[in-house]
py3Dmol code that shows the C-alpha trace and the ligand (Angstrom):
import py3Dmol

protein = """\
ATOM      1  CA  MET A   1     121.370  68.274  63.756  1.00  0.00           C
ATOM      2  CA  LYS A   2     124.662  68.551  65.542  1.00  0.00           C
ATOM      3  CA  LEU A   3     125.840  65.157  64.191  1.00  0.00           C
ATOM      4  CA  ARG A   4     124.691  66.063  60.734  1.00  0.00           C
ATOM      5  CA  LYS A   5     126.760  69.193  60.866  1.00  0.00           C
ATOM      6  CA  LEU A   6     129.860  67.387  61.995  1.00  0.00           C
ATOM      7  CA  PHE A   7     129.665  64.383  59.635  1.00  0.00           C
ATOM      8  CA  GLY A   8     127.078  65.041  56.922  1.00  0.00           C
ATOM      9  CA  ALA A   9     123.723  63.376  56.511  1.00  0.00           C
ATOM     10  CA  ALA A  10     124.942  60.251  54.596  1.00  0.00           C
ATOM     11  CA  ALA A  11     127.683  59.486  57.159  1.00  0.00           C
ATOM     12  CA  VAL A  12     125.214  59.898  60.046  1.00  0.00           C
ATOM     13  CA  SER A  13     122.692  57.474  58.351  1.00  0.00           C
ATOM     14  CA  ALA A  14     125.519  54.966  57.831  1.00  0.00           C
ATOM     15  CA  MET A  15     126.625  55.338  61.446  1.00  0.00           C
ATOM     16  CA  ALA A  16     123.115  54.830  62.662  1.00  0.00           C
ATOM     17  CA  LEU A  17     122.769  51.707  60.616  1.00  0.00           C
ATOM     18  CA  ALA A  18     126.115  50.371  61.711  1.00  0.00           C
ATOM     19  CA  MET A  19     125.246  51.011  65.327  1.00  0.00           C
ATOM     20  CA  ALA A  20     121.747  49.622  64.853  1.00  0.00           C
ATOM     21  CA  ILE A  21     120.190  52.659  66.329  1.00  0.00           C
ATOM     22  CA  VAL A  22     117.461  54.823  64.931  1.00  0.00           C
ATOM     23  CA  PRO A  23     118.535  58.473  64.869  1.00  0.00           C
ATOM     24  CA  ALA A  24     116.281  60.925  66.737  1.00  0.00           C
ATOM     25  CA  SER A  25     114.770  61.925  63.396  1.00  0.00           C
ATOM     26  CA  ALA A  26     115.443  61.231  59.730  1.00  0.00           C
ATOM     27  CA  ASP A  27     116.447  64.808  58.758  1.00  0.00           C
ATOM     28  CA  GLY A  28     116.205  67.313  61.583  1.00  0.00           C
ATOM     29  CA  GLY A  29     117.138  67.700  65.165  1.00  0.00           C
ATOM     30  CA  LYS A  30     115.170  67.845  68.377  1.00  0.00           C
ATOM     31  CA  VAL A  31     112.951  70.850  69.003  1.00  0.00           C
ATOM     32  CA  GLY A  32     111.226  71.714  72.281  1.00  0.00           C
ATOM     33  CA  VAL A  33     108.111  73.847  72.032  1.00  0.00           C
ATOM     34  CA  CYS A  34     106.751  75.493  75.213  1.00  0.00           C
ATOM     35  CA  ILE A  35     103.156  76.962  74.997  1.00  0.00           C
ATOM     36  CA  TYR A  36     101.931  79.171  77.781  1.00  0.00           C
ATOM     37  CA  LYS A  37      98.770  77.049  78.069  1.00  0.00           C
ATOM     38  CA  PHE A  38      96.998  74.573  75.731  1.00  0.00           C
ATOM     39  CA  ASP A  39      93.605  75.815  76.756  1.00  0.00           C
ATOM     40  CA  ASP A  40      93.773  78.993  74.604  1.00  0.00           C
ATOM     41  CA  ALA A  41      91.806  79.110  71.331  1.00  0.00           C
ATOM     42  CA  PHE A  42      94.328  81.111  69.311  1.00  0.00           C
ATOM     43  CA  MET A  43      97.442  79.324  70.638  1.00  0.00           C
ATOM     44  CA  THR A  44      95.765  75.991  69.825  1.00  0.00           C
ATOM     45  CA  THR A  45      95.617  76.925  66.133  1.00  0.00           C
ATOM     46  CA  TYR A  46      99.127  78.266  66.386  1.00  0.00           C
ATOM     47  CA  ARG A  47     100.687  75.246  68.083  1.00  0.00           C
ATOM     48  CA  ASN A  48      98.992  72.843  65.677  1.00  0.00           C
ATOM     49  CA  ALA A  49     100.434  74.702  62.719  1.00  0.00           C
ATOM     50  CA  LEU A  50     103.879  74.768  64.406  1.00  0.00           C
ATOM     51  CA  GLU A  51     103.852  71.059  65.194  1.00  0.00           C
ATOM     52  CA  GLU A  52     102.763  70.146  61.683  1.00  0.00           C
ATOM     53  CA  MET A  53     105.425  72.296  60.021  1.00  0.00           C
ATOM     54  CA  LEU A  54     108.239  71.061  62.191  1.00  0.00           C
ATOM     55  CA  THR A  55     107.184  67.407  61.860  1.00  0.00           C
ATOM     56  CA  GLU A  56     106.976  67.817  58.081  1.00  0.00           C
ATOM     57  CA  LYS A  57     110.424  69.200  57.989  1.00  0.00           C
ATOM     58  CA  GLY A  58     111.703  66.050  59.814  1.00  0.00           C
ATOM     59  CA  TYR A  59     112.313  67.442  63.309  1.00  0.00           C
ATOM     60  CA  GLU A  60     111.540  65.482  66.353  1.00  0.00           C
ATOM     61  CA  VAL A  61     109.157  67.808  68.156  1.00  0.00           C
ATOM     62  CA  SER A  62     107.930  67.813  71.702  1.00  0.00           C
ATOM     63  CA  VAL A  63     105.232  70.365  72.617  1.00  0.00           C
ATOM     64  CA  VAL A  64     104.425  71.029  76.249  1.00  0.00           C
ATOM     65  CA  ASP A  65     101.630  72.766  78.163  1.00  0.00           C
ATOM     66  CA  GLY A  66     102.807  75.497  80.567  1.00  0.00           C
ATOM     67  CA  LYS A  67      99.359  75.456  82.223  1.00  0.00           C
ATOM     68  CA  ASN A  68      99.574  79.227  82.615  1.00  0.00           C
ATOM     69  CA  ASP A  69     102.221  78.622  85.364  1.00  0.00           C
ATOM     70  CA  GLN A  70     105.676  80.240  84.882  1.00  0.00           C
ATOM     71  CA  ALA A  71     107.396  77.912  87.456  1.00  0.00           C
ATOM     72  CA  GLU A  72     106.037  74.915  85.496  1.00  0.00           C
ATOM     73  CA  GLN A  73     107.317  76.346  82.266  1.00  0.00           C
ATOM     74  CA  ASN A  74     110.754  77.025  83.694  1.00  0.00           C
ATOM     75  CA  ASN A  75     110.897  73.286  84.699  1.00  0.00           C
ATOM     76  CA  GLN A  76     109.918  72.359  81.224  1.00  0.00           C
ATOM     77  CA  ILE A  77     112.619  74.526  79.678  1.00  0.00           C
ATOM     78  CA  ASN A  78     115.169  72.993  82.076  1.00  0.00           C
ATOM     79  CA  ASN A  79     114.020  69.468  81.080  1.00  0.00           C
ATOM     80  CA  PHE A  80     114.358  70.303  77.441  1.00  0.00           C
ATOM     81  CA  ILE A  81     117.888  71.596  78.096  1.00  0.00           C
ATOM     82  CA  THR A  82     118.782  68.414  79.966  1.00  0.00           C
ATOM     83  CA  GLN A  83     117.418  66.328  77.115  1.00  0.00           C
ATOM     84  CA  GLY A  84     119.749  68.195  74.734  1.00  0.00           C
ATOM     85  CA  VAL A  85     117.301  69.774  72.362  1.00  0.00           C
ATOM     86  CA  ASP A  86     118.850  71.588  69.418  1.00  0.00           C
ATOM     87  CA  ALA A  87     116.395  74.491  69.530  1.00  0.00           C
ATOM     88  CA  LEU A  88     113.579  75.868  71.588  1.00  0.00           C
ATOM     89  CA  ILE A  89     110.458  77.766  70.606  1.00  0.00           C
ATOM     90  CA  ILE A  90     108.890  79.402  73.607  1.00  0.00           C
ATOM     91  CA  ASN A  91     105.587  81.158  74.179  1.00  0.00           C
ATOM     92  CA  PRO A  92     106.313  82.656  77.692  1.00  0.00           C
ATOM     93  CA  VAL A  93     103.702  82.362  80.357  1.00  0.00           C
ATOM     94  CA  MET A  94     104.519  85.772  81.670  1.00  0.00           C
ATOM     95  CA  THR A  95     106.261  88.476  79.632  1.00  0.00           C
ATOM     96  CA  SER A  96     107.695  89.737  82.901  1.00  0.00           C
ATOM     97  CA  ALA A  97     109.551  86.380  83.201  1.00  0.00           C
ATOM     98  CA  ALA A  98     111.444  86.941  79.997  1.00  0.00           C
ATOM     99  CA  ASP A  99     114.686  87.700  81.827  1.00  0.00           C
ATOM    100  CA  GLN A 100     114.557  84.306  83.657  1.00  0.00           C
ATOM    101  CA  ILE A 101     113.770  82.476  80.424  1.00  0.00           C
ATOM    102  CA  ILE A 102     116.494  84.239  78.401  1.00  0.00           C
ATOM    103  CA  ASP A 103     118.966  83.583  81.175  1.00  0.00           C
ATOM    104  CA  LEU A 104     118.185  79.831  81.160  1.00  0.00           C
ATOM    105  CA  VAL A 105     118.552  79.428  77.407  1.00  0.00           C
ATOM    106  CA  LYS A 106     121.607  81.640  77.155  1.00  0.00           C
ATOM    107  CA  THR A 107     123.441  79.737  79.844  1.00  0.00           C
ATOM    108  CA  ALA A 108     122.654  76.490  78.025  1.00  0.00           C
ATOM    109  CA  GLY A 109     123.520  78.060  74.676  1.00  0.00           C
ATOM    110  CA  ILE A 110     120.284  76.886  73.011  1.00  0.00           C
ATOM    111  CA  PRO A 111     119.121  78.823  69.907  1.00  0.00           C
ATOM    112  CA  THR A 112     115.654  80.123  70.873  1.00  0.00           C
ATOM    113  CA  VAL A 113     112.670  81.679  69.233  1.00  0.00           C
ATOM    114  CA  LEU A 114     110.209  83.464  71.411  1.00  0.00           C
ATOM    115  CA  ILE A 115     106.655  83.690  70.148  1.00  0.00           C
ATOM    116  CA  ASN A 116     103.332  85.501  70.897  1.00  0.00           C
ATOM    117  CA  ARG A 117     104.455  87.434  74.020  1.00  0.00           C
ATOM    118  CA  GLU A 118     107.058  90.051  73.149  1.00  0.00           C
ATOM    119  CA  PRO A 119     109.840  91.007  75.591  1.00  0.00           C
ATOM    120  CA  THR A 120     111.553  94.344  75.344  1.00  0.00           C
ATOM    121  CA  ALA A 121     114.457  94.848  72.913  1.00  0.00           C
ATOM    122  CA  GLU A 122     116.764  95.423  75.970  1.00  0.00           C
ATOM    123  CA  GLN A 123     115.719  92.091  77.523  1.00  0.00           C
ATOM    124  CA  MET A 124     116.521  90.220  74.271  1.00  0.00           C
ATOM    125  CA  ALA A 125     119.743  92.043  73.577  1.00  0.00           C
ATOM    126  CA  VAL A 126     121.680  89.961  76.152  1.00  0.00           C
ATOM    127  CA  TYR A 127     121.562  86.833  73.943  1.00  0.00           C
ATOM    128  CA  ASP A 128     122.334  87.003  70.263  1.00  0.00           C
ATOM    129  CA  LYS A 129     120.945  83.490  69.469  1.00  0.00           C
ATOM    130  CA  LEU A 130     117.512  84.731  70.354  1.00  0.00           C
ATOM    131  CA  VAL A 131     114.733  86.143  68.275  1.00  0.00           C
ATOM    132  CA  TYR A 132     111.091  87.099  68.743  1.00  0.00           C
ATOM    133  CA  VAL A 133     108.517  86.295  65.988  1.00  0.00           C
ATOM    134  CA  GLY A 134     105.114  87.849  66.348  1.00  0.00           C
ATOM    135  CA  CYS A 135     103.030  90.846  65.380  1.00  0.00           C
ATOM    136  CA  ASP A 136     103.007  94.515  66.220  1.00  0.00           C
ATOM    137  CA  ALA A 137      99.906  94.571  68.525  1.00  0.00           C
ATOM    138  CA  SER A 138      99.391  98.328  68.091  1.00  0.00           C
ATOM    139  CA  GLN A 139      98.480  97.551  64.394  1.00  0.00           C
ATOM    140  CA  SER A 140      95.654  95.250  65.438  1.00  0.00           C
ATOM    141  CA  GLY A 141      94.262  97.818  67.839  1.00  0.00           C
ATOM    142  CA  THR A 142      94.331 100.450  65.124  1.00  0.00           C
ATOM    143  CA  MET A 143      92.534  98.136  62.772  1.00  0.00           C
ATOM    144  CA  GLN A 144      89.831  97.463  65.334  1.00  0.00           C
ATOM    145  CA  GLY A 145      89.232 101.209  65.621  1.00  0.00           C
ATOM    146  CA  GLU A 146      89.148 101.519  61.852  1.00  0.00           C
ATOM    147  CA  LEU A 147      86.479  98.773  61.624  1.00  0.00           C
ATOM    148  CA  ILE A 148      84.306 101.036  63.825  1.00  0.00           C
ATOM    149  CA  LEU A 149      85.204 104.219  61.817  1.00  0.00           C
ATOM    150  CA  ASP A 150      84.164 102.347  58.682  1.00  0.00           C
ATOM    151  CA  THR A 151      80.581 101.847  59.968  1.00  0.00           C
ATOM    152  CA  GLU A 152      77.846 104.182  58.602  1.00  0.00           C
ATOM    153  CA  ASN A 153      77.694 106.215  61.850  1.00  0.00           C
ATOM    154  CA  LYS A 154      81.334 105.802  62.855  1.00  0.00           C
ATOM    155  CA  GLY A 155      80.149 103.929  65.996  1.00  0.00           C
ATOM    156  CA  ASP A 156      77.791 106.720  67.158  1.00  0.00           C
ATOM    157  CA  ILE A 157      74.620 104.717  66.868  1.00  0.00           C
ATOM    158  CA  ASN A 158      72.445 106.938  69.046  1.00  0.00           C
ATOM    159  CA  GLY A 159      73.786 110.170  67.440  1.00  0.00           C
ATOM    160  CA  ASP A 160      74.722 111.828  70.693  1.00  0.00           C
ATOM    161  CA  GLY A 161      78.115 112.922  69.322  1.00  0.00           C
ATOM    162  CA  LYS A 162      80.226 110.369  71.118  1.00  0.00           C
ATOM    163  CA  VAL A 163      81.055 106.647  70.885  1.00  0.00           C
ATOM    164  CA  SER A 164      80.262 104.883  74.171  1.00  0.00           C
ATOM    165  CA  TYR A 165      82.130 101.610  74.505  1.00  0.00           C
ATOM    166  CA  ILE A 166      83.112  98.834  76.759  1.00  0.00           C
ATOM    167  CA  MET A 167      86.560  97.264  76.552  1.00  0.00           C
ATOM    168  CA  ILE A 168      87.041  93.579  77.254  1.00  0.00           C
ATOM    169  CA  GLN A 169      90.773  93.257  77.870  1.00  0.00           C
ATOM    170  CA  GLY A 170      92.976  90.210  77.606  1.00  0.00           C
ATOM    171  CA  ASP A 171      95.558  89.536  80.300  1.00  0.00           C
ATOM    172  CA  PRO A 172      96.723  93.104  81.125  1.00  0.00           C
ATOM    173  CA  GLU A 173     100.289  91.762  81.745  1.00  0.00           C
ATOM    174  CA  ASN A 174     100.446  91.063  78.052  1.00  0.00           C
ATOM    175  CA  ILE A 175     101.598  93.678  75.580  1.00  0.00           C
ATOM    176  CA  ASP A 176      98.954  92.510  73.064  1.00  0.00           C
ATOM    177  CA  ALA A 177      96.291  93.412  75.596  1.00  0.00           C
ATOM    178  CA  GLN A 178      97.819  96.693  76.475  1.00  0.00           C
ATOM    179  CA  LEU A 179      98.373  97.942  72.953  1.00  0.00           C
ATOM    180  CA  ARG A 180      95.080  96.681  71.492  1.00  0.00           C
ATOM    181  CA  THR A 181      93.259  98.479  74.318  1.00  0.00           C
ATOM    182  CA  GLU A 182      95.104 101.723  73.703  1.00  0.00           C
ATOM    183  CA  TYR A 183      95.285 101.759  69.920  1.00  0.00           C
ATOM    184  CA  SER A 184      91.609 100.752  69.166  1.00  0.00           C
ATOM    185  CA  VAL A 185      90.451 103.807  71.007  1.00  0.00           C
ATOM    186  CA  LYS A 186      93.283 106.012  69.717  1.00  0.00           C
ATOM    187  CA  ALA A 187      92.121 105.325  66.153  1.00  0.00           C
ATOM    188  CA  LEU A 188      88.842 106.903  66.957  1.00  0.00           C
ATOM    189  CA  THR A 189      90.224 109.891  68.829  1.00  0.00           C
ATOM    190  CA  ASP A 190      92.892 110.465  66.098  1.00  0.00           C
ATOM    191  CA  ALA A 191      90.018 110.643  63.650  1.00  0.00           C
ATOM    192  CA  GLY A 192      88.445 113.341  65.794  1.00  0.00           C
ATOM    193  CA  VAL A 193      85.722 111.094  67.271  1.00  0.00           C
ATOM    194  CA  GLU A 194      84.762 111.702  70.833  1.00  0.00           C
ATOM    195  CA  VAL A 195      84.723 108.549  73.033  1.00  0.00           C
ATOM    196  CA  GLU A 196      83.316 107.520  76.334  1.00  0.00           C
ATOM    197  CA  GLU A 197      84.647 104.486  78.205  1.00  0.00           C
ATOM    198  CA  LEU A 198      81.749 102.958  80.098  1.00  0.00           C
ATOM    199  CA  ASP A 199      83.805 100.020  81.415  1.00  0.00           C
ATOM    200  CA  LEU A 200      87.211  98.209  81.060  1.00  0.00           C
ATOM    201  CA  GLN A 201      87.537  94.746  82.499  1.00  0.00           C
ATOM    202  CA  ARG A 202      90.104  92.004  82.200  1.00  0.00           C
ATOM    203  CA  GLY A 203      88.766  88.921  80.546  1.00  0.00           C
ATOM    204  CA  ASP A 204      92.078  87.063  80.344  1.00  0.00           C
ATOM    205  CA  TRP A 205      91.553  86.034  76.670  1.00  0.00           C
ATOM    206  CA  ASP A 206      88.755  83.708  77.883  1.00  0.00           C
ATOM    207  CA  ARG A 207      85.340  83.220  76.271  1.00  0.00           C
ATOM    208  CA  ALA A 208      83.429  82.662  79.479  1.00  0.00           C
ATOM    209  CA  LYS A 209      84.860  85.758  81.067  1.00  0.00           C
ATOM    210  CA  GLY A 210      84.059  87.802  77.981  1.00  0.00           C
ATOM    211  CA  GLN A 211      80.479  86.578  78.193  1.00  0.00           C
ATOM    212  CA  GLU A 212      80.257  87.438  81.891  1.00  0.00           C
ATOM    213  CA  ILE A 213      81.693  90.909  81.496  1.00  0.00           C
ATOM    214  CA  ALA A 214      79.423  91.790  78.565  1.00  0.00           C
ATOM    215  CA  GLN A 215      76.409  90.414  80.451  1.00  0.00           C
ATOM    216  CA  ASN A 216      77.090  92.518  83.517  1.00  0.00           C
ATOM    217  CA  ASP A 217      77.797  95.643  81.419  1.00  0.00           C
ATOM    218  CA  LEU A 218      74.615  95.210  79.316  1.00  0.00           C
ATOM    219  CA  THR A 219      72.605  94.950  82.521  1.00  0.00           C
ATOM    220  CA  LYS A 220      74.325  97.995  83.963  1.00  0.00           C
ATOM    221  CA  PHE A 221      74.560 100.291  80.898  1.00  0.00           C
ATOM    222  CA  GLY A 222      71.894  98.855  78.561  1.00  0.00           C
ATOM    223  CA  ASP A 223      71.464 100.916  75.282  1.00  0.00           C
ATOM    224  CA  GLU A 224      74.187 103.249  76.297  1.00  0.00           C
ATOM    225  CA  ILE A 225      76.709 100.681  74.928  1.00  0.00           C
ATOM    226  CA  GLU A 226      77.345 101.352  71.272  1.00  0.00           C
ATOM    227  CA  VAL A 227      80.610  99.504  70.782  1.00  0.00           C
ATOM    228  CA  VAL A 228      82.083  96.336  72.371  1.00  0.00           C
ATOM    229  CA  PHE A 229      85.857  96.252  71.824  1.00  0.00           C
ATOM    230  CA  SER A 230      87.302  92.850  72.690  1.00  0.00           C
ATOM    231  CA  ASN A 231      91.057  92.216  72.703  1.00  0.00           C
ATOM    232  CA  ASN A 232      90.503  88.795  71.069  1.00  0.00           C
ATOM    233  CA  ASP A 233      87.870  86.736  69.252  1.00  0.00           C
ATOM    234  CA  ASP A 234      87.273  84.163  71.960  1.00  0.00           C
ATOM    235  CA  MET A 235      86.058  86.829  74.393  1.00  0.00           C
ATOM    236  CA  ALA A 236      84.117  88.473  71.549  1.00  0.00           C
ATOM    237  CA  ILE A 237      82.261  85.245  70.929  1.00  0.00           C
ATOM    238  CA  GLY A 238      81.391  85.159  74.631  1.00  0.00           C
ATOM    239  CA  ALA A 239      80.249  88.795  74.419  1.00  0.00           C
ATOM    240  CA  LEU A 240      78.106  87.924  71.438  1.00  0.00           C
ATOM    241  CA  GLN A 241      76.254  85.291  73.464  1.00  0.00           C
ATOM    242  CA  ALA A 242      75.446  88.009  76.098  1.00  0.00           C
ATOM    243  CA  ILE A 243      74.521  90.561  73.403  1.00  0.00           C
ATOM    244  CA  GLN A 244      72.121  88.149  71.847  1.00  0.00           C
ATOM    245  CA  ALA A 245      70.678  87.041  75.192  1.00  0.00           C
ATOM    246  CA  ALA A 246      70.041  90.743  75.977  1.00  0.00           C
ATOM    247  CA  GLY A 247      67.997  91.065  72.731  1.00  0.00           C
ATOM    248  CA  ARG A 248      70.487  93.350  71.048  1.00  0.00           C
ATOM    249  CA  THR A 249      71.453  93.023  67.377  1.00  0.00           C
ATOM    250  CA  VAL A 250      75.017  93.471  66.202  1.00  0.00           C
ATOM    251  CA  ASN A 251      75.505  96.024  63.348  1.00  0.00           C
ATOM    252  CA  GLU A 252      72.028  97.453  64.074  1.00  0.00           C
ATOM    253  CA  ASP A 253      72.050  98.617  67.698  1.00  0.00           C
ATOM    254  CA  ILE A 254      75.582  97.610  68.850  1.00  0.00           C
ATOM    255  CA  TYR A 255      78.954  97.018  67.242  1.00  0.00           C
ATOM    256  CA  LEU A 256      81.332  94.169  68.160  1.00  0.00           C
ATOM    257  CA  VAL A 257      84.976  93.734  67.085  1.00  0.00           C
ATOM    258  CA  GLY A 258      87.646  91.131  67.997  1.00  0.00           C
ATOM    259  CA  VAL A 259      91.102  90.026  66.955  1.00  0.00           C
ATOM    260  CA  ASP A 260      92.471  86.644  65.700  1.00  0.00           C
ATOM    261  CA  ALA A 261      90.043  85.587  62.933  1.00  0.00           C
ATOM    262  CA  LEU A 262      89.279  82.297  64.685  1.00  0.00           C
ATOM    263  CA  ASP A 263      87.022  80.059  62.554  1.00  0.00           C
ATOM    264  CA  ALA A 264      84.094  80.778  64.943  1.00  0.00           C
ATOM    265  CA  ALA A 265      84.580  84.499  64.556  1.00  0.00           C
ATOM    266  CA  LEU A 266      84.813  84.310  60.810  1.00  0.00           C
ATOM    267  CA  ASN A 267      81.452  82.483  60.786  1.00  0.00           C
ATOM    268  CA  GLU A 268      79.954  85.312  62.960  1.00  0.00           C
ATOM    269  CA  VAL A 269      81.354  88.081  60.708  1.00  0.00           C
ATOM    270  CA  LYS A 270      79.994  86.319  57.651  1.00  0.00           C
ATOM    271  CA  ALA A 271      76.551  85.981  59.326  1.00  0.00           C
ATOM    272  CA  GLY A 272      76.667  89.677  60.342  1.00  0.00           C
ATOM    273  CA  ASN A 273      76.913  88.875  64.081  1.00  0.00           C
ATOM    274  CA  MET A 274      80.296  90.526  64.427  1.00  0.00           C
ATOM    275  CA  THR A 275      81.159  93.843  62.879  1.00  0.00           C
ATOM    276  CA  GLY A 276      84.654  92.549  61.999  1.00  0.00           C
ATOM    277  CA  THR A 277      87.833  91.036  63.303  1.00  0.00           C
ATOM    278  CA  VAL A 278      91.561  91.251  62.607  1.00  0.00           C
ATOM    279  CA  LEU A 279      93.531  88.317  61.270  1.00  0.00           C
ATOM    280  CA  ASN A 280      96.274  87.311  63.732  1.00  0.00           C
ATOM    281  CA  ASP A 281      98.085  85.144  61.315  1.00  0.00           C
ATOM    282  CA  ALA A 282      98.965  81.974  63.321  1.00  0.00           C
ATOM    283  CA  VAL A 283     100.134  80.059  60.239  1.00  0.00           C
ATOM    284  CA  GLY A 284     102.339  83.023  59.029  1.00  0.00           C
ATOM    285  CA  GLN A 285     103.811  83.423  62.561  1.00  0.00           C
ATOM    286  CA  ALA A 286     104.400  79.663  62.827  1.00  0.00           C
ATOM    287  CA  SER A 287     106.289  79.509  59.532  1.00  0.00           C
ATOM    288  CA  GLY A 288     108.190  82.713  60.508  1.00  0.00           C
ATOM    289  CA  ALA A 289     109.211  81.045  63.768  1.00  0.00           C
ATOM    290  CA  VAL A 290     110.361  77.877  62.037  1.00  0.00           C
ATOM    291  CA  GLU A 291     112.321  79.900  59.498  1.00  0.00           C
ATOM    292  CA  ALA A 292     113.992  81.949  62.179  1.00  0.00           C
ATOM    293  CA  MET A 293     114.795  78.808  64.122  1.00  0.00           C
ATOM    294  CA  GLU A 294     116.454  77.276  61.096  1.00  0.00           C
ATOM    295  CA  GLU A 295     118.477  80.432  60.558  1.00  0.00           C
ATOM    296  CA  LEU A 296     119.621  80.230  64.184  1.00  0.00           C
ATOM    297  CA  LEU A 297     120.541  76.552  63.698  1.00  0.00           C
ATOM    298  CA  GLY A 298     122.486  77.571  60.622  1.00  0.00           C
ATOM    299  CA  GLY A 299     124.591  79.867  62.835  1.00  0.00           C
ATOM    300  CA  LYS A 300     122.878  83.229  62.347  1.00  0.00           C
ATOM    301  CA  THR A 301     123.053  85.665  65.272  1.00  0.00           C
ATOM    302  CA  TYR A 302     120.950  88.759  65.860  1.00  0.00           C
ATOM    303  CA  ALA A 303     122.129  92.235  66.773  1.00  0.00           C
ATOM    304  CA  GLU A 304     120.334  94.388  69.374  1.00  0.00           C
ATOM    305  CA  GLY A 305     117.316  96.138  67.930  1.00  0.00           C
ATOM    306  CA  GLU A 306     116.878  93.524  65.162  1.00  0.00           C
ATOM    307  CA  GLN A 307     115.479  90.713  67.321  1.00  0.00           C
ATOM    308  CA  SER A 308     111.766  91.258  66.596  1.00  0.00           C
ATOM    309  CA  ILE A 309     110.356  89.899  63.366  1.00  0.00           C
ATOM    310  CA  TYR A 310     106.766  90.998  62.669  1.00  0.00           C
ATOM    311  CA  VAL A 311     103.990  89.410  60.621  1.00  0.00           C
ATOM    312  CA  ASP A 312     101.221  91.827  59.495  1.00  0.00           C
ATOM    313  CA  TYR A 313      97.682  91.789  60.802  1.00  0.00           C
ATOM    314  CA  VAL A 314      94.805  92.078  58.237  1.00  0.00           C
ATOM    315  CA  LYS A 315      91.376  93.601  58.746  1.00  0.00           C
ATOM    316  CA  VAL A 316      88.530  91.111  58.150  1.00  0.00           C
ATOM    317  CA  THR A 317      85.105  92.444  57.149  1.00  0.00           C
ATOM    318  CA  PRO A 318      82.062  90.985  55.416  1.00  0.00           C
ATOM    319  CA  GLU A 319      83.545  92.400  52.182  1.00  0.00           C
ATOM    320  CA  ASN A 320      86.712  90.309  52.228  1.00  0.00           C
ATOM    321  CA  ILE A 321      85.663  87.491  54.542  1.00  0.00           C
ATOM    322  CA  ASP A 322      85.680  84.812  51.777  1.00  0.00           C
ATOM    323  CA  GLU A 323      89.452  85.193  51.411  1.00  0.00           C
ATOM    324  CA  PHE A 324      89.833  83.972  55.020  1.00  0.00           C
ATOM    325  CA  MET A 325      87.308  81.082  55.167  1.00  0.00           C
ATOM    326  CA  ASN A 326      88.407  77.541  54.463  1.00  0.00           C
TER     327      ASN A 326
END
"""
ligand_1 = """\
12
BGC
C 95.771 86.393 70.880
C 94.842 85.907 71.973
C 95.617 84.904 72.786
C 96.914 85.592 73.347
C 97.782 84.575 74.113
C 96.995 87.003 71.460
O 97.865 87.456 70.491
O 95.094 87.446 70.175
O 93.788 85.250 71.454
O 94.848 84.446 73.909
O 97.685 86.012 72.248
O 98.955 85.163 74.539
"""
view = py3Dmol.view(width=600, height=400)
view.addModel(protein, "pdb")
view.setStyle({"model": 0}, {"cartoon": {"style": "trace"}})
view.addModel(ligand_1, "xyz")
view.setStyle({"model": 1}, {"stick": {}})
view.zoomTo()
view.show()
């Protein structure tokens, strides 16, 4: 990329031939992609989309697994900087580590796109070659609440005048988990519906933990549970296993909503085993991240307060499910 800018593509190809070396990539530059951990269902879809788009555009891409360890990810960022990457796309392990990450990339002067875990506007403001591409998590929470409001009894299956729910939360350090938890319930209370929280547990975005939490709560609260809110689909699929094992039937005696629109969840919504989900548009965010990266490479800088680019969430119900299935 840098060579291309200085000499133009034709000249660089001629130089490469003359020097009998193969340039890093035919068209693009080197891009380092840091994912918080590979073992995450949603981020797997996201990283595959990202890698495919960048490769198709001719970039030399290296995608690394942070293994949910911020120290490991800091090393990976440092390695990419040493290797002289032209741009970085980073899904931070911990949002609270944003300052360290931004400091590293700023010192090295690498244009950087942060994805999936949003820092604050103040944190990003220190570096103008930095942008966040993601979604506004409060929107997905509101949509989950609306999915419940759209049911025939607005979630009050037993007709006692209140909606009794359990909340299966993602990693509470993460803004997506915080806002989905808050706004799903807020949608109900804003609509004048009384709510009762039976339990709130962290499931860290993980299917097995979702299953375990739902299983324990179903044993403890039984028929009292009318709604299971899950901050993501993977935990909702786990909860569904527990719901079915407990002999309960979704959309008849219990409601279940997730976020992401993973293929597995779309199948369950279609089959009536999940009340609904919310599309967390991995492909849209990946293409937004690539576009923002190319703008940064083209010299664009971002002013404070304009460093977050959002892709919309979309409600997914049995009515519109076919639009989302492959
Ligand atoms: C997704 C989760 C995912 C998390 C990772 C969220 O936006 O909904 O499925 O585990 O991002 O940070």
